[in-house]
Gaussian input, Z-matrix of N, CA and C with variables (Angstrom, degrees):
# hf/3-21g

backbone

0 1
 N
 C     1     B1
 C     2     B2     1     A1
 N     3     B3     2     A2     1     D1
 C     4     B4     3     A3     2     D2
 C     5     B5     4     A4     3     D3
 N     6     B6     5     A5     4     D4
 C     7     B7     6     A6     5     D5
 C     8     B8     7     A7     6     D6
 N     9     B9     8     A8     7     D7
 C    10    B10     9     A9     8     D8
 C    11    B11    10    A10     9     D9
 N    12    B12    11    A11    10    D10
 C    13    B13    12    A12    11    D11
 C    14    B14    13    A13    12    D12
 N    15    B15    14    A14    13    D13
 C    16    B16    15    A15    14    D14
 C    17    B17    16    A16    15    D15
 N    18    B18    17    A17    16    D16
 C    19    B19    18    A18    17    D17
 C    20    B20    19    A19    18    D18
 N    21    B21    20    A20    19    D19
 C    22    B22    21    A21    20    D20
 C    23    B23    22    A22    21    D21
 N    24    B24    23    A23    22    D22
 C    25    B25    24    A24    23    D23
 C    26    B26    25    A25    24    D24
 N    27    B27    26    A26    25    D25
 C    28    B28    27    A27    26    D26
 C    29    B29    28    A28    27    D27
 N    30    B30    29    A29    28    D28
 C    31    B31    30    A30    29    D29
 C    32    B32    31    A31    30    D30
 N    33    B33    32    A32    31    D31
 C    34    B34    33    A33    32    D32
 C    35    B35    34    A34    33    D33
 N    36    B36    35    A35    34    D34
 C    37    B37    36    A36    35    D35
 C    38    B38    37    A37    36    D36
 N    39    B39    38    A38    37    D37
 C    40    B40    39    A39    38    D38
 C    41    B41    40    A40    39    D39
 N    42    B42    41    A41    40    D40
 C    43    B43    42    A42    41    D41
 C    44    B44    43    A43    42    D42
 N    45    B45    44    A44    43    D43
 C    46    B46    45    A45    44    D44
 C    47    B47    46    A46    45    D45
 N    48    B48    47    A47    46    D46
 C    49    B49    48    A48    47    D47
 C    50    B50    49    A49    48    D48
 N    51    B51    50    A50    49    D49
 C    52    B52    51    A51    50    D50
 C    53    B53    52    A52    51    D51
 N    54    B54    53    A53    52    D52
 C    55    B55    54    A54    53    D53
 C    56    B56    55    A55    54    D54
 N    57    B57    56    A56    55    D55
 C    58    B58    57    A57    56    D56
 C    59    B59    58    A58    57    D57
 N    60    B60    59    A59    58    D58
 C    61    B61    60    A60    59    D59
 C    62    B62    61    A61    60    D60
 N    63    B63    62    A62    61    D61
 C    64    B64    63    A63    62    D62
 C    65    B65    64    A64    63    D63
 N    66    B66    65    A65    64    D64
 C    67    B67    66    A66    65    D65
 C    68    B68    67    A67    66    D66
 N    69    B69    68    A68    67    D67
 C    70    B70    69    A69    68    D68
 C    71    B71    70    A70    69    D69
 N    72    B72    71    A71    70    D70
 C    73    B73    72    A72    71    D71
 C    74    B74    73    A73    72    D72
 N    75    B75    74    A74    73    D73
 C    76    B76    75    A75    74    D74
 C    77    B77    76    A76    75    D75
 N    78    B78    77    A77    76    D76
 C    79    B79    78    A78    77    D77
 C    80    B80    79    A79    78    D78
 N    81    B81    80    A80    79    D79
 C    82    B82    81    A81    80    D80
 C    83    B83    82    A82    81    D81
 N    84    B84    83    A83    82    D82
 C    85    B85    84    A84    83    D83
 C    86    B86    85    A85    84    D84
 N    87    B87    86    A86    85    D85
 C    88    B88    87    A87    86    D86
 C    89    B89    88    A88    87    D87
 N    90    B90    89    A89    88    D88
 C    91    B91    90    A90    89    D89
 C    92    B92    91    A91    90    D90
 N    93    B93    92    A92    91    D91
 C    94    B94    93    A93    92    D92
 C    95    B95    94    A94    93    D93
 N    96    B96    95    A95    94    D94
 C    97    B97    96    A96    95    D95
 C    98    B98    97    A97    96    D96
 N    99    B99    98    A98    97    D97
 C   100   B100    99    A99    98    D98
 C   101   B101   100   A100    99    D99
 N   102   B102   101   A101   100   D100
 C   103   B103   102   A102   101   D101
 C   104   B104   103   A103   102   D102
 N   105   B105   104   A104   103   D103
 C   106   B106   105   A105   104   D104
 C   107   B107   106   A106   105   D105
 N   108   B108   107   A107   106   D106
 C   109   B109   108   A108   107   D107
 C   110   B110   109   A109   108   D108
 N   111   B111   110   A110   109   D109
 C   112   B112   111   A111   110   D110
 C   113   B113   112   A112   111   D111
 N   114   B114   113   A113   112   D112
 C   115   B115   114   A114   113   D113
 C   116   B116   115   A115   114   D114
 N   117   B117   116   A116   115   D115
 C   118   B118   117   A117   116   D116
 C   119   B119   118   A118   117   D117
 N   120   B120   119   A119   118   D118
 C   121   B121   120   A120   119   D119
 C   122   B122   121   A121   120   D120
 N   123   B123   122   A122   121   D121
 C   124   B124   123   A123   122   D122
 C   125   B125   124   A124   123   D123
 N   126   B126   125   A125   124   D124
 C   127   B127   126   A126   125   D125
 C   128   B128   127   A127   126   D126
 N   129   B129   128   A128   127   D127
 C   130   B130   129   A129   128   D128
 C   131   B131   130   A130   129   D129
 N   132   B132   131   A131   130   D130
 C   133   B133   132   A132   131   D131
 C   134   B134   133   A133   132   D132
 N   135   B135   134   A134   133   D133
 C   136   B136   135   A135   134   D134
 C   137   B137   136   A136   135   D135
 N   138   B138   137   A137   136   D136
 C   139   B139   138   A138   137   D137
 C   140   B140   139   A139   138   D138
 N   141   B141   140   A140   139   D139
 C   142   B142   141   A141   140   D140
 C   143   B143   142   A142   141   D141
 N   144   B144   143   A143   142   D142
 C   145   B145   144   A144   143   D143
 C   146   B146   145   A145   144   D144
 N   147   B147   146   A146   145   D145
 C   148   B148   147   A147   146   D146
 C   149   B149   148   A148   147   D147
 N   150   B150   149   A149   148   D148
 C   151   B151   150   A150   149   D149
 C   152   B152   151   A151   150   D150
 N   153   B153   152   A152   151   D151
 C   154   B154   153   A153   152   D152
 C   155   B155   154   A154   153   D153
 N   156   B156   155   A155   154   D154
 C   157   B157   156   A156   155   D155
 C   158   B158   157   A157   156   D156
 N   159   B159   158   A158   157   D157
 C   160   B160   159   A159   158   D158
 C   161   B161   160   A160   159   D159
 N   162   B162   161   A161   160   D160
 C   163   B163   162   A162   161   D161
 C   164   B164   163   A163   162   D162
 N   165   B165   164   A164   163   D163
 C   166   B166   165   A165   164   D164
 C   167   B167   166   A166   165   D165
 N   168   B168   167   A167   166   D166
 C   169   B169   168   A168   167   D167
 C   170   B170   169   A169   168   D168
 N   171   B171   170   A170   169   D169
 C   172   B172   171   A171   170   D170
 C   173   B173   172   A172   171   D171
 N   174   B174   173   A173   172   D172
 C   175   B175   174   A174   173   D173
 C   176   B176   175   A175   174   D174
 N   177   B177   176   A176   175   D175
 C   178   B178   177   A177   176   D176
 C   179   B179   178   A178   177   D177
 N   180   B180   179   A179   178   D178
 C   181   B181   180   A180   179   D179
 C   182   B182   181   A181   180   D180
 N   183   B183   182   A182   181   D181
 C   184   B184   183   A183   182   D182
 C   185   B185   184   A184   183   D183
 N   186   B186   185   A185   184   D184
 C   187   B187   186   A186   185   D185
 C   188   B188   187   A187   186   D186
 N   189   B189   188   A188   187   D187
 C   190   B190   189   A189   188   D188
 C   191   B191   190   A190   189   D189
 N   192   B192   191   A191   190   D190
 C   193   B193   192   A192   191   D191
 C   194   B194   193   A193   192   D192
 N   195   B195   194   A194   193   D193
 C   196   B196   195   A195   194   D194
 C   197   B197   196   A196   195   D195
 N   198   B198   197   A197   196   D196
 C   199   B199   198   A198   197   D197
 C   200   B200   199   A199   198   D198
 N   201   B201   200   A200   199   D199
 C   202   B202   201   A201   200   D200
 C   203   B203   202   A202   201   D201
 N   204   B204   203   A203   202   D202
 C   205   B205   204   A204   203   D203
 C   206   B206   205   A205   204   D204
 N   207   B207   206   A206   205   D205
 C   208   B208   207   A207   206   D206
 C   209   B209   208   A208   207   D207
 N   210   B210   209   A209   208   D208
 C   211   B211   210   A210   209   D209
 C   212   B212   211   A211   210   D210
 N   213   B213   212   A212   211   D211
 C   214   B214   213   A213   212   D212
 C   215   B215   214   A214   213   D213
 N   216   B216   215   A215   214   D214
 C   217   B217   216   A216   215   D215
 C   218   B218   217   A217   216   D216
 N   219   B219   218   A218   217   D217
 C   220   B220   219   A219   218   D218
 C   221   B221   220   A220   219   D219
 N   222   B222   221   A221   220   D220
 C   223   B223   222   A222   221   D221
 C   224   B224   223   A223   222   D222
 N   225   B225   224   A224   223   D223
 C   226   B226   225   A225   224   D224
 C   227   B227   226   A226   225   D225
 N   228   B228   227   A227   226   D226
 C   229   B229   228   A228   227   D227
 C   230   B230   229   A229   228   D228
 N   231   B231   230   A230   229   D229
 C   232   B232   231   A231   230   D230
 C   233   B233   232   A232   231   D231
 N   234   B234   233   A233   232   D232
 C   235   B235   234   A234   233   D233
 C   236   B236   235   A235   234   D234
 N   237   B237   236   A236   235   D235
 C   238   B238   237   A237   236   D236
 C   239   B239   238   A238   237   D237
 N   240   B240   239   A239   238   D238
 C   241   B241   240   A240   239   D239
 C   242   B242   241   A241   240   D240
 N   243   B243   242   A242   241   D241
 C   244   B244   243   A243   242   D242
 C   245   B245   244   A244   243   D243
 N   246   B246   245   A245   244   D244
 C   247   B247   246   A246   245   D245
 C   248   B248   247   A247   246   D246
 N   249   B249   248   A248   247   D247
 C   250   B250   249   A249   248   D248
 C   251   B251   250   A250   249   D249
 N   252   B252   251   A251   250   D250
 C   253   B253   252   A252   251   D251
 C   254   B254   253   A253   252   D252
 N   255   B255   254   A254   253   D253
 C   256   B256   255   A255   254   D254
 C   257   B257   256   A256   255   D255
 N   258   B258   257   A257   256   D256
 C   259   B259   258   A258   257   D257
 C   260   B260   259   A259   258   D258
 N   261   B261   260   A260   259   D259
 C   262   B262   261   A261   260   D260
 C   263   B263   262   A262   261   D261
 N   264   B264   263   A263   262   D262
 C   265   B265   264   A264   263   D263
 C   266   B266   265   A265   264   D264
 N   267   B267   266   A266   265   D265
 C   268   B268   267   A267   266   D266
 C   269   B269   268   A268   267   D267
 N   270   B270   269   A269   268   D268
 C   271   B271   270   A270   269   D269
 C   272   B272   271   A271   270   D270
 N   273   B273   272   A272   271   D271
 C   274   B274   273   A273   272   D272
 C   275   B275   274   A274   273   D273
 N   276   B276   275   A275   274   D274
 C   277   B277   276   A276   275   D275
 C   278   B278   277   A277   276   D276
 N   279   B279   278   A278   277   D277
 C   280   B280   279   A279   278   D278
 C   281   B281   280   A280   279   D279
 N   282   B282   281   A281   280   D280
 C   283   B283   282   A282   281   D281
 C   284   B284   283   A283   282   D282
 N   285   B285   284   A284   283   D283
 C   286   B286   285   A285   284   D284
 C   287   B287   286   A286   285   D285
 N   288   B288   287   A287   286   D286
 C   289   B289   288   A288   287   D287
 C   290   B290   289   A289   288   D288
 N   291   B291   290   A290   289   D289
 C   292   B292   291   A291   290   D290
 C   293   B293   292   A292   291   D291
 N   294   B294   293   A293   292   D292
 C   295   B295   294   A294   293   D293
 C   296   B296   295   A295   294   D294
 N   297   B297   296   A296   295   D295
 C   298   B298   297   A297   296   D296
 C   299   B299   298   A298   297   D297

   B1=1.4040
   B2=1.5078
   B3=1.3210
   B4=1.4543
   B5=1.5410
   B6=1.3190
   B7=1.4846
   B8=1.5029
   B9=1.3381
   B10=1.4589
   B11=1.5225
   B12=1.2846
   B13=1.4425
   B14=1.5136
   B15=1.3283
   B16=1.4784
   B17=1.4956
   B18=1.3103
   B19=1.4804
   B20=1.5188
   B21=1.3011
   B22=1.4577
   B23=1.5284
   B24=1.3141
   B25=1.4903
   B26=1.5473
   B27=1.3111
   B28=1.4700
   B29=1.5539
   B30=1.2910
   B31=1.4326
   B32=1.5276
   B33=1.3090
   B34=1.4779
   B35=1.5665
   B36=1.3525
   B37=1.4346
   B38=1.5611
   B39=1.2960
   B40=1.4386
   B41=1.5799
   B42=1.2949
   B43=1.4586
   B44=1.5013
   B45=1.3202
   B46=1.4643
   B47=1.5036
   B48=1.3309
   B49=1.4769
   B50=1.5402
   B51=1.2947
   B52=1.4785
   B53=1.4903
   B54=1.3299
   B55=1.4402
   B56=1.5409
   B57=1.3486
   B58=1.4696
   B59=1.5161
   B60=1.3370
   B61=1.4519
   B62=1.5637
   B63=1.3472
   B64=1.4910
   B65=1.5094
   B66=1.3192
   B67=1.4557
   B68=1.4705
   B69=1.3196
   B70=1.4788
   B71=1.5533
   B72=1.2789
   B73=1.4793
   B74=1.5300
   B75=1.2950
   B76=1.4933
   B77=1.5141
   B78=1.3173
   B79=1.5115
   B80=1.5180
   B81=1.3389
   B82=1.4528
   B83=1.5059
   B84=1.3253
   B85=1.4988
   B86=1.5228
   B87=1.3492
   B88=1.4350
   B89=1.4900
   B90=1.3622
   B91=1.4541
   B92=1.5278
   B93=1.2759
   B94=1.4821
   B95=1.5261
   B96=1.3372
   B97=1.4485
   B98=1.5119
   B99=1.3558
   B100=1.4473
   B101=1.5240
   B102=1.3713
   B103=1.4931
   B104=1.4765
   B105=1.3896
   B106=1.4280
   B107=1.5426
   B108=1.2875
   B109=1.4591
   B110=1.5491
   B111=1.2932
   B112=1.4798
   B113=1.4838
   B114=1.3168
   B115=1.4767
   B116=1.5200
   B117=1.2969
   B118=1.4410
   B119=1.5210
   B120=1.3165
   B121=1.4365
   B122=1.5023
   B123=1.3610
   B124=1.4398
   B125=1.5373
   B126=1.2980
   B127=1.4684
   B128=1.5274
   B129=1.3081
   B130=1.5062
   B131=1.5263
   B132=1.3106
   B133=1.4643
   B134=1.5338
   B135=1.3145
   B136=1.4549
   B137=1.5004
   B138=1.3320
   B139=1.5141
   B140=1.5013
   B141=1.3039
   B142=1.4536
   B143=1.5330
   B144=1.3491
   B145=1.4455
   B146=1.5226
   B147=1.3693
   B148=1.4523
   B149=1.5173
   B150=1.3219
   B151=1.4188
   B152=1.5259
   B153=1.3088
   B154=1.4658
   B155=1.5473
   B156=1.3216
   B157=1.5025
   B158=1.4808
   B159=1.3959
   B160=1.4481
   B161=1.5259
   B162=1.3229
   B163=1.4659
   B164=1.5509
   B165=1.3319
   B166=1.4387
   B167=1.5230
   B168=1.3466
   B169=1.4676
   B170=1.5460
   B171=1.3211
   B172=1.4710
   B173=1.5318
   B174=1.3260
   B175=1.4683
   B176=1.5165
   B177=1.3249
   B178=1.4860
   B179=1.5570
   B180=1.3231
   B181=1.4267
   B182=1.5039
   B183=1.3430
   B184=1.4669
   B185=1.5592
   B186=1.2902
   B187=1.4407
   B188=1.5430
   B189=1.3221
   B190=1.4718
   B191=1.5423
   B192=1.3016
   B193=1.4895
   B194=1.5647
   B195=1.3257
   B196=1.4451
   B197=1.5374
   B198=1.3412
   B199=1.4854
   B200=1.5030
   B201=1.3362
   B202=1.4371
   B203=1.5072
   B204=1.3400
   B205=1.4815
   B206=1.5553
   B207=1.3433
   B208=1.4819
   B209=1.5317
   B210=1.3117
   B211=1.4731
   B212=1.5431
   B213=1.3386
   B214=1.4604
   B215=1.5447
   B216=1.3410
   B217=1.4720
   B218=1.5272
   B219=1.3459
   B220=1.4342
   B221=1.5032
   B222=1.3250
   B223=1.4879
   B224=1.5197
   B225=1.3309
   B226=1.4986
   B227=1.5785
   B228=1.3024
   B229=1.5043
   B230=1.5237
   B231=1.3019
   B232=1.4521
   B233=1.4870
   B234=1.3283
   B235=1.4571
   B236=1.4991
   B237=1.2963
   B238=1.5005
   B239=1.5453
   B240=1.2872
   B241=1.4824
   B242=1.5321
   B243=1.3536
   B244=1.4773
   B245=1.5007
   B246=1.3702
   B247=1.4728
   B248=1.5062
   B249=1.3782
   B250=1.4824
   B251=1.4864
   B252=1.3664
   B253=1.4650
   B254=1.5147
   B255=1.3266
   B256=1.4178
   B257=1.5439
   B258=1.3317
   B259=1.4354
   B260=1.4835
   B261=1.3215
   B262=1.4609
   B263=1.5170
   B264=1.3014
   B265=1.4825
   B266=1.5065
   B267=1.3374
   B268=1.4800
   B269=1.4944
   B270=1.3326
   B271=1.4750
   B272=1.5162
   B273=1.3487
   B274=1.4574
   B275=1.5180
   B276=1.3103
   B277=1.4770
   B278=1.5165
   B279=1.3041
   B280=1.4855
   B281=1.5102
   B282=1.3279
   B283=1.4584
   B284=1.5123
   B285=1.2931
   B286=1.4770
   B287=1.5449
   B288=1.2976
   B289=1.4214
   B290=1.5322
   B291=1.3276
   B292=1.4909
   B293=1.5104
   B294=1.3079
   B295=1.4572
   B296=1.5248
   B297=1.3283
   B298=1.4833
   B299=1.5208
   A1=109.65
   A2=116.16
   A3=120.83
   A4=111.47
   A5=114.42
   A6=121.17
   A7=108.87
   A8=115.01
   A9=119.87
   A10=108.15
   A11=117.11
   A12=124.19
   A13=108.02
   A14=115.13
   A15=121.24
   A16=108.72
   A17=115.70
   A18=120.27
   A19=110.19
   A20=115.23
   A21=122.44
   A22=108.88
   A23=114.15
   A24=119.14
   A25=110.30
   A26=113.81
   A27=122.53
   A28=108.14
   A29=117.57
   A30=121.40
   A31=109.33
   A32=115.77
   A33=121.99
   A34=113.06
   A35=114.43
   A36=120.83
   A37=113.73
   A38=116.40
   A39=120.79
   A40=114.53
   A41=117.56
   A42=121.60
   A43=111.45
   A44=117.26
   A45=122.69
   A46=110.19
   A47=118.83
   A48=123.53
   A49=108.17
   A50=116.28
   A51=121.39
   A52=111.11
   A53=119.07
   A54=121.86
   A55=112.15
   A56=116.30
   A57=120.45
   A58=113.41
   A59=117.71
   A60=121.98
   A61=113.67
   A62=117.90
   A63=115.82
   A64=112.43
   A65=119.51
   A66=120.76
   A67=113.52
   A68=117.25
   A69=123.17
   A70=108.30
   A71=115.94
   A72=121.38
   A73=110.00
   A74=118.50
   A75=121.51
   A76=110.32
   A77=117.04
   A78=119.74
   A79=109.54
   A80=120.10
   A81=120.40
   A82=111.29
   A83=116.91
   A84=120.60
   A85=111.19
   A86=116.10
   A87=119.94
   A88=111.68
   A89=117.89
   A90=123.17
   A91=109.98
   A92=117.13
   A93=122.92
   A94=109.53
   A95=118.85
   A96=122.99
   A97=110.61
   A98=117.20
   A99=120.97
   A100=112.01
   A101=115.94
   A102=118.92
   A103=116.67
   A104=117.81
   A105=121.76
   A106=111.82
   A107=120.37
   A108=122.60
   A109=108.77
   A110=117.93
   A111=122.14
   A112=109.90
   A113=118.31
   A114=120.63
   A115=108.03
   A116=115.26
   A117=121.70
   A118=109.67
   A119=118.03
   A120=120.55
   A121=112.16
   A122=115.87
   A123=120.12
   A124=114.28
   A125=114.68
   A126=123.19
   A127=109.34
   A128=119.64
   A129=120.36
   A130=111.25
   A131=114.77
   A132=120.28
   A133=108.92
   A134=118.10
   A135=122.28
   A136=109.68
   A137=117.99
   A138=121.57
   A139=110.02
   A140=115.63
   A141=123.06
   A142=110.54
   A143=117.48
   A144=121.84
   A145=110.40
   A146=116.87
   A147=122.76
   A148=108.53
   A149=118.03
   A150=121.58
   A151=118.06
   A152=116.96
   A153=123.34
   A154=110.51
   A155=114.18
   A156=120.19
   A157=114.98
   A158=116.87
   A159=117.96
   A160=114.36
   A161=112.51
   A162=119.09
   A163=113.35
   A164=114.68
   A165=121.92
   A166=107.06
   A167=115.10
   A168=121.24
   A169=111.69
   A170=116.10
   A171=118.30
   A172=110.23
   A173=113.83
   A174=121.51
   A175=110.11
   A176=115.76
   A177=123.06
   A178=107.23
   A179=114.35
   A180=121.50
   A181=105.79
   A182=116.88
   A183=121.51
   A184=105.54
   A185=117.19
   A186=120.93
   A187=110.45
   A188=113.21
   A189=118.44
   A190=111.23
   A191=115.45
   A192=120.56
   A193=107.32
   A194=115.23
   A195=119.27
   A196=114.86
   A197=115.93
   A198=122.37
   A199=110.35
   A200=113.87
   A201=121.65
   A202=110.78
   A203=115.26
   A204=119.73
   A205=108.65
   A206=117.73
   A207=118.40
   A208=110.49
   A209=118.10
   A210=119.36
   A211=109.31
   A212=117.78
   A213=119.22
   A214=111.93
   A215=117.31
   A216=120.83
   A217=110.20
   A218=119.00
   A219=121.33
   A220=109.60
   A221=117.93
   A222=121.69
   A223=111.37
   A224=114.95
   A225=118.99
   A226=112.10
   A227=116.15
   A228=120.88
   A229=112.93
   A230=119.57
   A231=119.79
   A232=112.36
   A233=119.46
   A234=121.50
   A235=112.04
   A236=118.27
   A237=117.25
   A238=110.25
   A239=118.02
   A240=121.04
   A241=108.66
   A242=113.36
   A243=118.93
   A244=111.58
   A245=116.74
   A246=119.91
   A247=113.82
   A248=115.57
   A249=118.90
   A250=114.33
   A251=117.94
   A252=119.85
   A253=112.14
   A254=116.36
   A255=121.67
   A256=112.59
   A257=117.02
   A258=121.66
   A259=111.08
   A260=117.03
   A261=121.82
   A262=110.58
   A263=115.49
   A264=122.28
   A265=109.83
   A266=118.78
   A267=123.02
   A268=107.74
   A269=116.50
   A270=122.34
   A271=106.11
   A272=117.55
   A273=120.87
   A274=111.50
   A275=117.11
   A276=119.45
   A277=108.65
   A278=114.67
   A279=122.91
   A280=110.28
   A281=116.65
   A282=122.84
   A283=107.01
   A284=118.23
   A285=121.87
   A286=107.35
   A287=116.09
   A288=122.28
   A289=112.36
   A290=113.58
   A291=120.96
   A292=107.37
   A293=121.32
   A294=122.97
   A295=111.66
   A296=114.31
   A297=119.20
   A298=110.69
   D1=152.82
   D2=176.65
   D3=-84.41
   D4=149.04
   D5=177.12
   D6=-137.45
   D7=139.68
   D8=173.85
   D9=-95.78
   D10=134.37
   D11=178.53
   D12=-121.80
   D13=115.24
   D14=-173.99
   D15=-119.12
   D16=115.25
   D17=176.95
   D18=-103.49
   D19=135.59
   D20=176.84
   D21=-109.17
   D22=123.14
   D23=-173.54
   D24=-75.94
   D25=152.26
   D26=165.97
   D27=-71.54
   D28=166.73
   D29=175.03
   D30=-64.26
   D31=147.15
   D32=175.47
   D33=51.48
   D34=50.98
   D35=-175.89
   D36=-87.90
   D37=-7.56
   D38=-168.18
   D39=-55.15
   D40=-45.15
   D41=179.73
   D42=-62.51
   D43=-48.75
   D44=178.10
   D45=-62.87
   D46=-38.71
   D47=179.16
   D48=-61.58
   D49=-49.28
   D50=-178.58
   D51=-58.46
   D52=-41.14
   D53=-176.99
   D54=-71.92
   D55=-36.44
   D56=-178.68
   D57=-87.02
   D58=-11.55
   D59=-170.39
   D60=-54.57
   D61=-48.34
   D62=-175.89
   D63=-58.62
   D64=-41.39
   D65=176.63
   D66=-67.07
   D67=-37.52
   D68=178.59
   D69=-63.04
   D70=-46.56
   D71=-177.82
   D72=-66.82
   D73=-34.97
   D74=178.74
   D75=-62.46
   D76=-41.96
   D77=179.18
   D78=-68.17
   D79=-36.47
   D80=175.82
   D81=-67.74
   D82=-37.68
   D83=177.34
   D84=-61.91
   D85=-37.17
   D86=178.04
   D87=-64.47
   D88=-39.54
   D89=175.47
   D90=-63.36
   D91=-43.60
   D92=179.92
   D93=-64.27
   D94=-44.98
   D95=-179.23
   D96=-61.80
   D97=-31.51
   D98=-179.71
   D99=-84.87
   D100=0.77
   D101=-178.50
   D102=73.90
   D103=19.68
   D104=-174.20
   D105=-107.10
   D106=-5.83
   D107=-174.65
   D108=-94.09
   D109=127.26
   D110=174.88
   D111=-95.63
   D112=-45.17
   D113=177.99
   D114=-163.00
   D115=160.98
   D116=178.81
   D117=-164.51
   D118=139.82
   D119=175.86
   D120=175.77
   D121=165.56
   D122=178.20
   D123=-88.27
   D124=165.01
   D125=171.96
   D126=-101.60
   D127=103.25
   D128=176.68
   D129=-58.20
   D130=145.92
   D131=-177.34
   D132=-75.52
   D133=-20.13
   D134=176.23
   D135=-126.92
   D136=169.56
   D137=-177.25
   D138=-78.56
   D139=74.94
   D140=-177.45
   D141=-157.87
   D142=141.81
   D143=175.45
   D144=-67.34
   D145=-28.60
   D146=178.46
   D147=-124.49
   D148=88.34
   D149=-175.95
   D150=-74.77
   D151=-2.20
   D152=178.38
   D153=54.07
   D154=-132.55
   D155=-177.68
   D156=-63.73
   D157=-17.50
   D158=177.68
   D159=-65.70
   D160=-27.90
   D161=174.00
   D162=75.10
   D163=-148.51
   D164=-170.39
   D165=-134.11
   D166=157.07
   D167=178.85
   D168=-106.94
   D169=-8.46
   D170=-178.25
   D171=167.80
   D172=-167.94
   D173=-178.92
   D174=-149.31
   D175=156.17
   D176=177.56
   D177=-128.93
   D178=135.13
   D179=173.14
   D180=-133.81
   D181=131.72
   D182=170.24
   D183=-119.46
   D184=119.99
   D185=-175.91
   D186=-147.82
   D187=165.88
   D188=179.73
   D189=-97.13
   D190=131.26
   D191=176.70
   D192=-136.88
   D193=155.10
   D194=-179.62
   D195=-61.54
   D196=-29.51
   D197=-176.54
   D198=-156.59
   D199=166.08
   D200=174.54
   D201=-60.19
   D202=-40.88
   D203=-175.77
   D204=-66.09
   D205=-38.31
   D206=179.38
   D207=-72.19
   D208=-34.32
   D209=176.48
   D210=-67.35
   D211=-40.48
   D212=177.71
   D213=-66.29
   D214=-38.65
   D215=175.74
   D216=-61.47
   D217=-44.10
   D218=-179.83
   D219=-63.45
   D220=-42.57
   D221=179.15
   D222=-63.13
   D223=-43.32
   D224=-178.35
   D225=-63.86
   D226=-28.46
   D227=178.87
   D228=-88.46
   D229=5.71
   D230=178.92
   D231=-60.51
   D232=141.24
   D233=176.73
   D234=-61.36
   D235=-27.78
   D236=178.97
   D237=-71.96
   D238=-28.62
   D239=174.78
   D240=-67.36
   D241=-48.94
   D242=-177.71
   D243=-62.79
   D244=-31.53
   D245=-176.98
   D246=-87.49
   D247=-1.15
   D248=-179.84
   D249=78.37
   D250=19.47
   D251=176.86
   D252=-72.27
   D253=-42.90
   D254=-177.54
   D255=-91.73
   D256=133.80
   D257=171.58
   D258=-89.00
   D259=-23.90
   D260=179.12
   D261=-155.11
   D262=143.32
   D263=177.43
   D264=-129.95
   D265=124.88
   D266=179.26
   D267=-109.78
   D268=135.84
   D269=179.00
   D270=-125.10
   D271=121.72
   D272=-179.18
   D273=-138.95
   D274=149.78
   D275=171.11
   D276=-57.31
   D277=146.91
   D278=-177.27
   D279=-134.17
   D280=129.14
   D281=178.07
   D282=-108.31
   D283=111.34
   D284=179.43
   D285=-79.23
   D286=125.69
   D287=174.66
   D288=-104.47
   D289=-44.86
   D290=179.74
   D291=-132.94
   D292=149.46
   D293=-15.62
   D294=-73.60
   D295=156.06
   D296=-178.65
   D297=-87.45

């Protein structure tokens, strides 16, 4: 089943994000390589693809996991969680309607 993983950043998370980003991306790449990643990306703090020093307010991942528990465990082990980038992470079942 698909699950949405939504991380909400702490204030001034940019430095911690930059430091943990390679490890974070490696985990996403592993999901993609396994054919389980639907989409992933950050939420810029301003209306720009490259927000610069404004940074980001969070991230969204939609991916396939065998269960909610496994999706939660994957989210809990994210390098952004370990680095203190996220203040909160929500994991919920997700039903994809579009695109088919």
